[in-house]
gemmi code that builds the backbone of each chain (N, CA, C; Angstrom):
import gemmi

chains = {
    "A": [
        ("UNK", (0.850, -1.197, -0.037), (0.047, 0.004, -0.028), (0.890, 1.260, 0.051)),
        ("UNK", (0.457, 2.234, -0.776), (1.213, 3.496, -0.816), (0.223, 4.596, -0.750)),
        ("UNK", (0.777, 5.817, -0.481), (-0.100, 6.981, -0.412), (-0.071, 7.709, -1.691)),
        ("UNK", (-1.169, 8.172, -2.089), (-1.290, 8.940, -3.369), (-2.150, 10.177, -3.102)),
        ("UNK", (-1.960, 11.128, -4.023), (-2.906, 12.266, -3.973), (-3.316, 12.407, -5.506)),
        ("UNK", (-4.767, 12.631, -5.568), (-5.204, 12.848, -6.942), (-5.973, 14.137, -6.862)),
        ("UNK", (-5.693, 15.057, -7.749), (-6.507, 16.252, -7.860), (-7.142, 16.297, -9.295)),
        ("UNK", (-8.346, 16.610, -9.347), (-8.917, 16.809, -10.666), (-9.779, 17.975, -10.753)),
        ("UNK", (-9.903, 18.592, -11.953), (-10.697, 19.665, -12.093), (-11.979, 19.328, -12.932)),
        ("UNK", (-13.086, 19.641, -12.323), (-14.465, 19.304, -13.016), (-14.883, 20.541, -13.699)),
        ("UNK", (-15.736, 20.314, -14.826), (-16.305, 21.324, -15.518), (-16.981, 22.323, -14.677)),
        ("UNK", (-17.004, 23.620, -15.111), (-17.624, 24.555, -14.149), (-19.097, 24.585, -14.122)),
        ("UNK", (-19.869, 24.042, -15.161), (-21.267, 24.035, -15.193), (-21.919, 22.875, -14.389)),
        ("UNK", (-21.132, 22.158, -13.692), (-21.644, 20.948, -13.006), (-22.428, 21.505, -11.721)),
        ("UNK", (-23.449, 20.877, -11.328), (-24.118, 21.255, -10.043), (-23.375, 20.530, -8.915)),
        ("UNK", (-23.688, 21.009, -7.785), (-23.010, 20.503, -6.488), (-23.195, 18.990, -6.356)),
        ("UNK", (-24.407, 18.484, -6.759), (-24.691, 17.069, -6.626), (-23.909, 16.316, -7.595)),
        ("UNK", (-23.784, 16.838, -8.783), (-23.051, 16.157, -9.763), (-21.566, 15.970, -9.423)),
        ("UNK", (-21.057, 17.033, -8.792), (-19.679, 16.927, -8.358), (-19.460, 15.887, -7.328)),
        ("UNK", (-20.348, 15.882, -6.335), (-20.263, 14.883, -5.275), (-20.463, 13.503, -5.849)),
        ("UNK", (-21.379, 13.302, -6.808), (-21.666, 12.073, -7.373), (-20.369, 11.572, -8.110)),
        ("UNK", (-19.723, 12.493, -8.818), (-18.473, 12.117, -9.520), (-17.333, 11.734, -8.541)),
        ("UNK", (-17.196, 12.437, -7.534), (-16.139, 12.073, -6.531), (-16.455, 10.801, -5.891)),
        ("UNK", (-17.753, 10.538, -5.571), (-18.127, 9.274, -5.034), (-17.882, 8.159, -5.915)),
        ("UNK", (-18.166, 8.425, -7.211), (-17.936, 7.372, -8.270), (-16.482, 6.884, -8.252)),
        ("UNK", (-15.632, 7.957, -8.172), (-14.200, 7.700, -8.276), (-13.677, 7.032, -6.957)),
        ("UNK", (-14.283, 7.464, -5.842), (-14.004, 6.789, -4.588), (-14.237, 5.377, -4.576)),
        ("UNK", (-15.434, 5.050, -5.208), (-15.853, 3.531, -5.370), (-14.811, 2.768, -6.102)),
        ("UNK", (-14.253, 3.376, -7.154), (-13.246, 2.642, -7.857), (-12.098, 2.271, -7.075)),
        ("UNK", (-11.678, 3.142, -6.234), (-10.483, 2.887, -5.356), (-10.866, 1.825, -4.296)),
        ("UNK", (-12.085, 1.914, -3.719), (-12.465, 1.055, -2.559), (-12.629, -0.423, -3.259)),
        ("UNK", (-13.098, -0.452, -4.551), (-13.319, -1.732, -5.063), (-11.979, -2.460, -5.370)),
        ("UNK", (-10.927, -1.627, -5.573), (-9.588, -2.147, -5.769), (-8.783, -2.363, -4.467)),
        ("UNK", (-9.596, -2.557, -3.369), (-8.963, -2.841, -2.053), (-8.129, -1.597, -1.502)),
        ("UNK", (-8.421, -0.457, -1.986), (-7.746, 0.702, -1.421), (-8.752, 1.478, -0.559)),
        ("UNK", (-8.287, 2.632, -0.122), (-9.308, 3.479, 0.508), (-8.990, 4.947, 0.374)),
        ("UNK", (-10.017, 5.692, 0.337), (-9.797, 7.281, 0.255), (-9.733, 7.779, 1.741)),
        ("UNK", (-8.720, 8.309, 2.025), (-8.529, 8.762, 3.454), (-9.411, 9.984, 3.645)),
        ("UNK", (-9.321, 10.898, 2.756), (-10.212, 12.067, 2.899), (-10.273, 12.778, 1.578)),
        ("UNK", (-11.365, 13.635, 1.499), (-11.638, 14.370, 0.264), (-11.646, 15.789, 0.687)),
        ("UNK", (-11.253, 16.561, -0.295), (-11.299, 18.031, -0.246), (-11.955, 18.710, -1.379)),
        ("UNK", (-12.769, 19.716, -1.127), (-13.306, 20.480, -2.193), (-12.820, 21.878, -2.112)),
        ("UNK", (-12.253, 22.348, -3.183), (-11.478, 23.644, -3.133), (-12.396, 24.702, -3.686)),
        ("UNK", (-13.713, 24.358, -4.104), (-14.554, 25.418, -4.578), (-14.329, 25.673, -6.107)),
        ("UNK", (-15.191, 26.585, -6.558), (-15.032, 26.996, -8.084), (-14.033, 28.079, -8.176)),
        ("UNK", (-12.901, 27.592, -8.736), (-11.746, 28.561, -8.788), (-11.484, 29.059, -10.224)),
        ("UNK", (-10.953, 30.244, -10.393), (-10.627, 30.743, -11.681), (-9.336, 30.007, -12.077)),
        ("UNK", (-9.385, 29.505, -13.355), (-8.051, 28.814, -13.838), (-7.171, 29.929, -14.290)),
        ("UNK", (-5.875, 29.718, -14.165), (-4.949, 30.744, -14.608), (-4.767, 30.774, -16.087)),
        ("UNK", (-5.112, 29.730, -16.778), (-5.224, 29.722, -18.241), (-6.330, 28.786, -18.630)),
        ("UNK", (-6.760, 28.941, -19.891), (-7.978, 28.172, -20.303), (-7.564, 26.659, -20.474)),
        ("UNK", (-8.397, 25.786, -19.953), (-8.190, 24.384, -20.152), (-9.405, 23.826, -20.835)),
        ("UNK", (-9.244, 23.336, -22.047), (-10.337, 22.737, -22.831), (-11.500, 23.748, -22.883)),
        ("UNK", (-11.161, 25.042, -23.152), (-12.119, 26.126, -23.329), (-12.852, 26.522, -22.062)),
        ("UNK", (-12.406, 25.985, -20.924), (-12.998, 26.457, -19.633), (-12.115, 27.450, -18.926)),
        ("UNK", (-12.720, 28.411, -18.331), (-11.899, 29.372, -17.615), (-12.174, 29.281, -16.125)),
        ("UNK", (-12.987, 28.528, -15.696), (-13.228, 28.224, -14.247), (-13.458, 26.707, -14.093)),
        ("UNK", (-13.177, 26.181, -12.859), (-13.294, 24.848, -12.652), (-13.568, 24.506, -11.129)),
        ("UNK", (-14.192, 23.380, -10.952), (-14.269, 22.813, -9.493), (-13.101, 21.938, -9.231)),
        ("UNK", (-12.432, 22.276, -8.130), (-11.184, 21.479, -7.850), (-11.630, 20.484, -6.732)),
        ("UNK", (-11.299, 19.233, -6.932), (-11.361, 18.214, -5.902), (-10.139, 17.388, -5.656)),
        ("UNK", (-9.830, 17.244, -4.426), (-8.551, 16.482, -3.990), (-9.028, 15.221, -3.298)),
        ("UNK", (-8.437, 14.134, -3.815), (-8.629, 12.805, -3.175), (-7.343, 12.323, -2.500)),
        ("UNK", (-7.332, 12.061, -1.294), (-6.162, 11.470, -0.574), (-6.338, 10.013, -0.494)),
        ("UNK", (-5.448, 9.230, -1.124), (-5.712, 7.819, -1.347), (-4.662, 7.037, -0.625)),
        ("UNK", (-5.046, 5.872, -0.089), (-4.097, 4.860, 0.527), (-4.440, 3.561, -0.196)),
        ("UNK", (-3.657, 3.194, -1.129), (-4.081, 2.065, -1.986), (-2.884, 1.503, -2.733)),
        ("UNK", (-3.001, 0.319, -3.294), (-2.078, -0.223, -4.237), (-2.126, 0.506, -5.593)),
        ("UNK", (-1.133, 0.310, -6.409), (-1.080, 1.000, -7.628), (-2.164, 0.620, -8.570)),
        ("UNK", (-2.586, -0.669, -8.539), (-3.557, -1.299, -9.505), (-4.806, -0.386, -9.410)),
        ("UNK", (-5.307, -0.085, -8.219), (-6.518, 0.722, -8.182), (-6.335, 2.055, -8.671)),
        ("UNK", (-5.080, 2.732, -8.347), (-4.791, 4.061, -8.831), (-4.766, 3.993, -10.376)),
        ("UNK", (-4.227, 3.026, -10.995), (-4.101, 2.977, -12.376), (-5.477, 2.913, -13.027)),
        ("UNK", (-6.402, 2.195, -12.352), (-7.750, 2.121, -12.881), (-8.456, 3.471, -12.799)),
        ("UNK", (-8.136, 4.100, -11.653), (-8.688, 5.511, -11.429), (-8.212, 6.417, -12.446)),
        ("UNK", (-6.936, 6.430, -12.784), (-6.462, 7.286, -13.796), (-7.054, 7.025, -15.149)),
        ("UNK", (-7.285, 5.704, -15.442), (-7.842, 5.355, -16.801), (-9.312, 5.872, -16.893)),
        ("UNK", (-10.088, 5.743, -15.790), (-11.478, 6.275, -15.788), (-11.435, 7.816, -15.879)),
        ("UNK", (-10.616, 8.511, -15.210), (-10.493, 9.917, -15.239), (-10.123, 10.388, -16.717)),
        ("UNK", (-9.320, 9.577, -17.291), (-8.848, 9.932, -18.657), (-9.932, 10.077, -19.627)),
        ("UNK", (-10.990, 9.258, -19.599), (-12.064, 9.286, -20.575), (-13.371, 10.021, -20.068)),
        ("UNK", (-13.235, 10.434, -18.876), (-14.477, 11.167, -18.259), (-14.504, 12.567, -18.887)),
        ("UNK", (-15.586, 12.898, -19.473), (-15.624, 14.218, -20.178), (-15.910, 15.372, -19.237)),
        ("UNK", (-16.412, 14.995, -18.008), (-16.647, 16.122, -17.040), (-15.321, 16.607, -16.347)),
        ("UNK", (-14.278, 15.834, -16.519), (-13.061, 16.252, -15.859), (-12.158, 16.808, -16.906)),
        ("UNK", (-11.607, 17.988, -16.680), (-10.845, 18.694, -17.723), (-9.366, 18.598, -17.435)),
        ("UNK", (-8.905, 18.294, -16.279), (-7.590, 18.183, -15.987), (-7.335, 17.398, -14.689)),
        ("UNK", (-6.330, 16.562, -14.609), (-6.060, 15.797, -13.412), (-4.613, 15.598, -13.208)),
        ("UNK", (-4.287, 15.248, -12.005), (-2.923, 14.939, -11.611), (-2.831, 13.993, -10.465)),
        ("UNK", (-2.087, 12.901, -10.662), (-2.002, 11.910, -9.664), (-0.508, 11.685, -9.344)),
        ("UNK", (-0.176, 11.654, -8.084), (1.187, 11.291, -7.691), (1.265, 10.753, -6.349)),
        ("UNK", (2.470, 10.160, -6.069), (2.709, 9.503, -4.793), (3.130, 10.606, -3.780)),
        ("UNK", (2.754, 10.430, -2.510), (3.269, 11.366, -1.474), (3.835, 10.549, -0.284)),
        ("UNK", (4.697, 11.191, 0.461), (5.281, 10.536, 1.588), (4.250, 10.430, 2.738)),
        ("UNK", (3.524, 11.571, 2.941), (2.520, 11.523, 4.004), (1.418, 12.477, 3.599)),
        ("UNK", (0.247, 12.248, 4.145), (-0.907, 13.108, 3.821), (-0.954, 14.311, 4.843)),
        ("UNK", (-1.139, 15.444, 4.305), (-1.264, 16.632, 5.171), (-2.675, 16.801, 5.576)),
        ("UNK", (-2.945, 17.239, 6.805), (-4.355, 17.261, 7.321), (-5.331, 18.152, 6.377)),
        ("UNK", (-4.991, 19.454, 6.341), (-5.858, 20.347, 5.582), (-4.959, 21.281, 4.881)),
        ("UNK", (-5.194, 21.356, 3.501), (-4.314, 22.164, 2.770), (-4.815, 23.649, 2.816)),
        ("UNK", (-3.893, 24.577, 2.415), (-4.332, 25.963, 2.482), (-5.441, 26.382, 1.587)),
        ("UNK", (-5.733, 25.416, 0.524), (-6.828, 25.789, -0.376), (-8.105, 25.198, 0.053)),
        ("UNK", (-8.151, 24.452, 1.213), (-9.330, 23.758, 1.656), (-10.512, 24.680, 1.790)),
        ("UNK", (-11.667, 24.292, 1.282), (-12.821, 25.066, 1.441), (-13.918, 24.188, 2.279)),
        ("UNK", (-14.197, 23.018, 1.770), (-15.130, 22.195, 2.458), (-14.854, 20.732, 2.128)),
        ("UNK", (-15.482, 19.840, 2.786), (-15.167, 18.359, 2.543), (-15.972, 17.906, 1.219)),
        ("UNK", (-17.015, 18.505, 1.026), (-17.732, 18.069, -0.241), (-18.420, 19.330, -0.761)),
        ("UNK", (-18.820, 19.185, -2.115), (-19.377, 20.362, -2.782), (-20.712, 20.846, -2.148)),
        ("UNK", (-21.433, 19.809, -1.552), (-22.689, 20.171, -0.915), (-22.591, 21.040, 0.221)),
        ("UNK", (-21.647, 20.809, 1.072), (-21.356, 21.609, 2.300), (-21.069, 23.022, 1.922)),
        ("UNK", (-20.414, 23.173, 0.765), (-19.914, 24.485, 0.288), (-21.134, 25.372, 0.088)),
        ("UNK", (-22.128, 24.831, -0.570), (-23.367, 25.565, -0.894), (-24.180, 25.944, 0.321)),
        ("UNK", (-24.324, 25.080, 1.334), (-25.160, 25.225, 2.385), (-24.649, 26.479, 3.191)),
        ("UNK", (-23.464, 26.425, 3.592), (-22.937, 27.503, 4.438), (-21.667, 28.000, 3.873)),
        ("UNK", (-21.530, 29.184, 3.398), (-20.313, 29.683, 2.793), (-19.275, 30.006, 3.853)),
        ("UNK", (-18.083, 29.597, 3.534), (-16.943, 29.835, 4.424), (-16.611, 31.303, 4.282)),
        ("UNK", (-16.801, 32.065, 5.350), (-16.434, 33.477, 5.293), (-15.341, 33.758, 6.333)),
        ("UNK", (-15.217, 32.919, 7.287), (-14.209, 33.184, 8.345), (-12.847, 33.055, 7.723)),
        ("UNK", (-12.152, 34.101, 8.007), (-10.663, 34.145, 7.419), (-9.782, 33.222, 8.233)),
        ("UNK", (-9.016, 32.527, 7.593), (-8.131, 31.613, 8.271), (-7.017, 32.385, 8.969)),
        ("UNK", (-6.601, 31.955, 10.060), (-5.504, 32.522, 10.793), (-4.146, 32.226, 9.998)),
        ("UNK", (-3.253, 33.215, 9.857), (-2.045, 33.018, 9.176), (-1.204, 31.889, 9.934)),
        ("UNK", (-0.769, 30.946, 9.207), (0.045, 29.871, 9.807), (1.406, 30.328, 10.011)),
        ("UNK", (2.192, 29.486, 10.645), (3.524, 29.828, 11.010), (4.365, 30.043, 9.661)),
        ("UNK", (4.130, 29.238, 8.676), (4.731, 29.402, 7.386), (4.568, 30.686, 6.777)),
        ("UNK", (3.287, 31.231, 6.860), (2.913, 32.519, 6.296), (3.702, 33.657, 6.920)),
        ("UNK", (3.853, 33.522, 8.247), (4.589, 34.539, 8.998), (5.996, 34.602, 8.666)),
        ("UNK", (6.565, 33.377, 8.417), (8.067, 33.309, 7.940), (8.121, 33.987, 6.559)),
        ("UNK", (7.097, 33.630, 5.704), (7.156, 34.054, 4.335), (7.108, 35.612, 4.225)),
        ("UNK", (6.423, 36.258, 5.117), (6.350, 37.654, 5.100), (7.701, 38.392, 5.285)),
        ("UNK", (8.585, 37.647, 5.859), (9.916, 38.166, 6.120), (10.806, 38.088, 4.869)),
        ("UNK", (10.465, 37.128, 4.030), (11.372, 36.700, 2.905), (11.397, 37.828, 1.862)),
        ("UNK", (12.561, 38.276, 1.560), (12.741, 39.336, 0.492), (14.027, 39.091, -0.190)),
        ("UNK", (14.005, 39.448, -1.530), (15.268, 39.238, -2.371), (15.712, 40.564, -2.831)),
        ("UNK", (17.055, 40.719, -2.940), (17.611, 41.943, -3.366), (17.403, 42.172, -4.880)),
        ("UNK", (17.533, 41.135, -5.590), (17.227, 41.262, -7.080), (15.797, 41.469, -7.439)),
    ],
    "B": [
        ("UNK", (51.057, 42.118, 2.179), (51.146, 41.320, 3.433), (49.768, 40.978, 3.839)),
        ("UNK", (49.580, 39.774, 4.193), (48.320, 39.312, 4.661), (48.468, 38.634, 6.032)),
        ("UNK", (47.817, 39.048, 6.979), (47.894, 38.438, 8.307), (46.615, 37.832, 8.640)),
        ("UNK", (46.656, 36.659, 9.245), (45.409, 36.031, 9.749), (45.174, 36.369, 11.109)),
        ("UNK", (43.994, 36.930, 11.351), (43.641, 37.389, 12.727), (42.569, 36.381, 13.208)),
        ("UNK", (42.743, 35.850, 14.388), (41.830, 34.953, 14.930), (40.642, 35.706, 15.526)),
        ("UNK", (39.500, 35.199, 15.218), (38.311, 35.917, 15.739), (37.370, 34.961, 16.364)),
        ("UNK", (36.837, 35.270, 17.397), (35.952, 34.377, 18.215), (34.619, 34.180, 17.378)),
        ("UNK", (34.293, 32.911, 17.152), (33.116, 32.654, 16.327), (31.814, 32.875, 17.020)),
        ("UNK", (31.727, 32.461, 18.193), (30.473, 32.442, 18.849), (29.947, 33.869, 19.140)),
        ("UNK", (30.751, 34.844, 19.139), (30.269, 36.171, 19.447), (29.532, 36.816, 18.277)),
        ("UNK", (30.098, 36.653, 17.116), (29.505, 37.242, 15.869), (28.372, 36.627, 15.363)),
        ("UNK", (28.386, 35.267, 15.263), (27.357, 34.428, 14.608), (27.067, 33.178, 15.450)),
        ("UNK", (26.170, 33.309, 16.345), (25.884, 32.137, 17.181), (25.074, 31.102, 16.447)),
        ("UNK", (24.437, 31.550, 15.320), (23.575, 30.571, 14.622), (24.352, 29.662, 13.718)),
        ("UNK", (25.625, 29.984, 13.360), (26.428, 29.258, 12.421), (26.722, 27.813, 12.918)),
        ("UNK", (26.657, 26.896, 12.051), (27.195, 25.583, 12.391), (28.739, 25.662, 12.464)),
        ("UNK", (29.214, 24.660, 13.125), (30.783, 24.753, 13.249), (31.385, 23.877, 12.173)),
        ("UNK", (30.833, 23.864, 10.979), (31.336, 23.015, 9.851), (32.626, 23.471, 9.423)),
        ("UNK", (32.699, 24.770, 9.061), (33.893, 25.348, 8.459), (34.600, 26.137, 9.532)),
        ("UNK", (34.893, 25.496, 10.647), (35.615, 26.240, 11.707), (36.873, 26.876, 11.307)),
        ("UNK", (37.709, 26.138, 10.531), (38.976, 26.661, 10.197), (38.843, 27.860, 9.264)),
        ("UNK", (37.818, 27.797, 8.447), (37.571, 28.969, 7.500), (36.888, 30.114, 8.230)),
        ("UNK", (35.915, 29.735, 9.040), (35.040, 30.804, 9.652), (35.721, 31.578, 10.682)),
        ("UNK", (36.699, 30.837, 11.403), (37.260, 31.412, 12.606), (38.281, 32.623, 12.254)),
        ("UNK", (38.620, 32.701, 11.026), (39.602, 33.715, 10.738), (38.968, 34.793, 9.688)),
        ("UNK", (39.363, 35.945, 9.913), (38.987, 36.999, 8.923), (40.223, 37.546, 8.275)),
        ("UNK", (40.383, 37.427, 6.976), (41.552, 37.879, 6.294), (41.649, 39.393, 6.359)),
        ("UNK", (42.722, 39.920, 6.844), (42.905, 41.354, 6.942), (44.191, 41.715, 6.170)),
        ("UNK", (44.013, 42.456, 5.147), (45.122, 42.870, 4.348), (45.729, 44.192, 4.920)),
        ("UNK", (46.985, 44.146, 5.098), (47.631, 45.278, 5.789), (47.994, 46.320, 4.647)),
        ("UNK", (48.093, 45.836, 3.436), (48.408, 46.794, 2.286), (47.148, 47.593, 1.953)),
        ("UNK", (46.222, 46.817, 1.650), (44.899, 47.427, 1.247), (43.953, 47.477, 2.459)),
        ("UNK", (43.684, 48.624, 2.892), (42.919, 48.857, 4.114), (41.429, 48.418, 3.965)),
        ("UNK", (40.890, 48.566, 2.850), (39.510, 48.239, 2.670), (39.350, 46.735, 2.719)),
        ("UNK", (38.806, 46.339, 3.848), (38.599, 44.877, 4.064), (37.221, 44.492, 3.569)),
        ("UNK", (37.146, 43.392, 2.757), (35.908, 43.026, 2.188), (35.380, 41.922, 2.987)),
        ("UNK", (34.230, 42.231, 3.689), (33.623, 41.209, 4.432), (32.158, 41.174, 4.014)),
        ("UNK", (31.748, 39.946, 3.595), (30.444, 39.759, 3.115), (29.640, 38.946, 4.066)),
        ("UNK", (28.437, 39.284, 4.401), (27.565, 38.548, 5.306), (27.145, 37.203, 4.498)),
        ("UNK", (27.251, 36.130, 5.247), (26.953, 34.891, 4.605), (25.453, 34.782, 4.450)),
        ("UNK", (24.923, 34.561, 3.250), (23.508, 34.427, 3.043), (23.089, 33.037, 3.518)),
        ("UNK", (21.803, 32.955, 4.111), (21.329, 31.609, 4.439), (19.991, 31.450, 3.699)),
        ("UNK", (19.571, 30.171, 3.773), (18.441, 29.752, 3.019), (17.177, 30.436, 3.594)),
        ("UNK", (16.404, 31.144, 2.824), (15.248, 31.844, 3.408), (14.094, 30.911, 3.856)),
        ("UNK", (14.240, 29.628, 3.392), (13.208, 28.622, 3.787), (13.670, 27.780, 4.928)),
        ("UNK", (14.727, 28.170, 5.595), (15.351, 27.325, 6.664), (14.375, 27.019, 7.764)),
        ("UNK", (13.385, 27.923, 8.045), (12.420, 27.582, 9.097), (11.145, 26.855, 8.699)),
        ("UNK", (11.165, 26.705, 7.346), (9.961, 25.972, 6.827), (10.215, 24.578, 6.575)),
        ("UNK", (9.485, 23.579, 7.175), (9.794, 22.234, 6.897), (9.528, 21.802, 5.369)),
        ("UNK", (10.214, 20.817, 4.974), (10.148, 20.323, 3.552), (8.730, 19.988, 3.175)),
        ("UNK", (7.939, 19.470, 4.076), (6.568, 19.036, 3.795), (5.773, 20.226, 3.407)),
        ("UNK", (6.001, 21.391, 3.910), (5.188, 22.591, 3.624), (5.442, 23.117, 2.224)),
        ("UNK", (6.469, 22.657, 1.516), (6.782, 23.187, 0.231), (5.965, 22.236, -0.674)),
        ("UNK", (4.803, 22.787, -0.998), (3.724, 21.973, -1.618), (3.125, 22.635, -2.796)),
        ("UNK", (2.481, 21.983, -3.676), (1.852, 22.671, -4.832), (0.641, 23.450, -4.338)),
        ("UNK", (0.126, 23.125, -3.183), (-1.099, 23.768, -2.660), (-0.836, 25.070, -2.018)),
        ("UNK", (0.392, 25.214, -1.587), (0.783, 26.417, -0.825), (1.156, 27.580, -1.764)),
        ("UNK", (0.061, 28.144, -2.294), (0.386, 29.152, -3.393), (1.059, 30.406, -2.873)),
        ("UNK", (0.850, 30.792, -1.628), (1.539, 31.930, -1.123), (2.950, 31.764, -1.195)),
        ("UNK", (3.479, 30.595, -0.835), (4.854, 30.243, -0.805), (5.436, 30.305, -2.229)),
        ("UNK", (4.683, 29.570, -3.189), (5.175, 29.463, -4.452), (5.354, 30.803, -5.215)),
        ("UNK", (4.292, 31.621, -4.928), (4.352, 32.982, -5.638), (5.567, 33.764, -5.207)),
        ("UNK", (6.158, 33.492, -4.016), (7.337, 34.262, -3.697), (8.503, 33.894, -4.519)),
        ("UNK", (8.517, 32.693, -5.091), (9.700, 32.151, -5.787), (9.492, 32.139, -7.263)),
        ("UNK", (8.548, 32.832, -7.790), (8.433, 32.939, -9.234), (8.549, 34.448, -9.587)),
        ("UNK", (9.118, 34.654, -10.729), (9.270, 36.073, -11.126), (7.998, 36.658, -11.681)),
        ("UNK", (8.081, 37.894, -12.106), (6.792, 38.595, -12.555), (6.350, 37.869, -13.921)),
        ("UNK", (7.331, 37.411, -14.576), (6.994, 36.715, -15.859), (6.485, 35.330, -15.656)),
        ("UNK", (6.527, 34.782, -14.471), (6.151, 33.457, -14.096), (7.172, 32.426, -14.118)),
        ("UNK", (8.357, 32.837, -14.239), (9.550, 31.913, -14.201), (9.928, 31.545, -12.793)),
        ("UNK", (10.516, 30.370, -12.660), (11.086, 30.019, -11.332), (12.405, 30.819, -11.060)),
        ("UNK", (12.481, 31.467, -10.023), (13.742, 32.245, -9.659), (14.838, 31.239, -9.335)),
        ("UNK", (16.037, 31.407, -9.934), (17.157, 30.455, -9.600), (17.618, 30.598, -8.095)),
        ("UNK", (18.105, 29.522, -7.567), (18.473, 29.519, -6.193), (19.778, 30.382, -6.039)),
        ("UNK", (20.396, 30.617, -7.190), (21.566, 31.536, -7.134), (21.183, 32.860, -6.700)),
        ("UNK", (19.935, 33.336, -6.954), (19.554, 34.572, -6.529), (18.855, 34.518, -5.166)),
        ("UNK", (17.959, 33.513, -4.985), (17.221, 33.433, -3.786), (18.003, 32.763, -2.568)),
        ("UNK", (18.999, 32.105, -2.959), (19.754, 31.318, -1.881), (18.963, 30.205, -1.261)),
        ("UNK", (18.121, 29.616, -1.788), (17.296, 28.496, -1.328), (18.354, 27.289, -1.354)),
        ("UNK", (18.255, 26.436, -0.380), (19.104, 25.244, -0.289), (18.657, 24.352, -1.450)),
        ("UNK", (19.665, 23.489, -1.809), (19.469, 22.650, -3.017), (18.268, 21.749, -2.836)),
        ("UNK", (18.075, 21.189, -1.645), (17.067, 20.218, -1.331), (15.650, 21.007, -1.577)),
        ("UNK", (15.642, 22.113, -1.005), (14.276, 22.788, -0.989), (14.002, 23.439, -2.316)),
        ("UNK", (15.068, 23.781, -3.072), (14.883, 24.375, -4.411), (14.226, 23.305, -5.328)),
        ("UNK", (14.782, 22.067, -5.210), (14.284, 20.956, -5.865), (12.803, 20.771, -5.647)),
        ("UNK", (12.429, 20.661, -4.348), (11.018, 20.582, -3.936), (10.178, 21.696, -4.470)),
        ("UNK", (10.762, 22.902, -4.465), (10.025, 24.091, -4.982), (9.753, 23.930, -6.480)),
        ("UNK", (10.717, 23.488, -7.183), (10.519, 23.350, -8.584), (9.490, 22.362, -8.933)),
        ("UNK", (9.452, 21.231, -8.309), (8.434, 20.227, -8.443), (7.079, 20.815, -8.172)),
        ("UNK", (6.991, 21.501, -6.990), (5.749, 22.099, -6.488), (5.211, 23.091, -7.641)),
        ("UNK", (6.101, 23.889, -8.109), (5.589, 24.921, -9.053), (5.171, 24.266, -10.276)),
        ("UNK", (5.852, 23.274, -10.729), (5.397, 22.571, -11.993), (4.095, 21.914, -11.841)),
        ("UNK", (3.838, 21.358, -10.610), (2.546, 20.674, -10.421), (1.413, 21.770, -10.318)),
        ("UNK", (1.659, 22.876, -9.795), (0.656, 23.904, -9.680), (0.412, 24.477, -11.070)),
        ("UNK", (1.402, 24.506, -11.908), (1.249, 25.019, -13.300), (0.330, 24.016, -14.063)),
        ("UNK", (0.520, 22.802, -13.890), (-0.244, 21.783, -14.556), (-1.631, 21.873, -14.188)),
        ("UNK", (-1.920, 22.150, -12.930), (-3.271, 22.264, -12.429), (-3.912, 23.656, -12.602)),
        ("UNK", (-3.160, 24.506, -13.343), (-3.691, 25.832, -13.595), (-3.884, 26.640, -12.378)),
        ("UNK", (-3.182, 26.379, -11.299), (-3.250, 27.185, -10.139), (-2.378, 28.448, -10.249)),
        ("UNK", (-1.228, 28.281, -10.907), (-0.472, 29.412, -11.260), (-0.115, 29.427, -12.699)),
        ("UNK", (0.056, 30.668, -13.317), (0.268, 30.711, -14.695), (1.716, 30.400, -15.125)),
        ("UNK", (1.982, 29.617, -16.175), (3.383, 29.371, -16.518), (4.061, 30.626, -17.170)),
        ("UNK", (3.101, 31.559, -17.798), (3.631, 32.750, -18.379), (2.779, 33.904, -17.950)),
        ("UNK", (3.376, 35.056, -17.988), (2.540, 36.236, -17.754), (2.883, 37.231, -18.807)),
        ("UNK", (1.921, 37.482, -19.790), (2.252, 38.286, -20.915), (2.085, 39.793, -20.590)),
        ("UNK", (1.398, 40.133, -19.600), (1.075, 41.529, -19.284), (2.370, 42.346, -19.053)),
        ("UNK", (3.327, 41.740, -18.487), (4.510, 42.586, -18.116), (5.363, 42.794, -19.396)),
        ("UNK", (5.139, 42.206, -20.456), (5.987, 42.419, -21.654), (5.738, 43.859, -22.245)),
        ("UNK", (4.538, 44.421, -21.899), (4.203, 45.735, -22.415), (5.115, 46.789, -21.840)),
        ("UNK", (5.650, 46.605, -20.632), (6.444, 47.651, -19.956), (7.756, 47.786, -20.616)),
    ],
}
model = gemmi.Model(1)
for chain_id, residues in chains.items():
    chain = gemmi.Chain(chain_id)
    for i, (resn, *xyz) in enumerate(residues, 1):
        res = gemmi.Residue()
        res.name, res.seqid = resn, gemmi.SeqId(i, " ")
        for name, pos in zip(("N", "CA", "C"), xyz):
            atom = gemmi.Atom()
            atom.name, atom.element = name, gemmi.Element(name[0])
            atom.pos, atom.b_iso = gemmi.Position(*pos), 0.0
            res.add_atom(atom)
        chain.add_residue(res)
    model.add_chain(chain)
structure = gemmi.Structure()
structure.add_model(model)
structure.setup_entities()
């Protein structure tokens, strides 16, 4: 068993239910291959920094996976021909981080119910970064 | 004429490791040329940040290390350690693929 992270961008015109259905469908593929999805993150509808397949915005979903490669390979194959997914990235990681800086909600449904307005406290990393300056 | 003057290390820079004790302990003082050239040793700006934090999701960090044009700034300028520069490069490339940061910025070409 190894740890993987999969991020995919879903088309912007999908409804919240569709996104959850899509991520549940992908989770099922992993669990059927004797793996498990440790946690899911929904990053909201973000502006893409460049157009991907004629889309300028997209829903970002992150899956943290603990599984053998066989299940991950199947996941990648399914993502490859799914037309709702415009971009994806899968890679191995050493450890899963609890909550990423981009985290908005656990699923797309939660996002719609109550909008996250509370500003996150700056982390230790942010404070160090504010000090960083270059001469050039 | 060049004389080597011993200088206590712990007083000037307590943070330094004692790796290069023989080099660090002395400051070259030229008696002929009075202008002594002493340069502060630059350290890695990410020394307080663990390697795990250098991630494609941490956009605030990545944006510090890319130029206005969207290029990765070389470690020769930023003085990031080799290990962390490697991690940075991977993280930036992943973020570019996921369209989180732009690989190019055409706006600045007008200036």
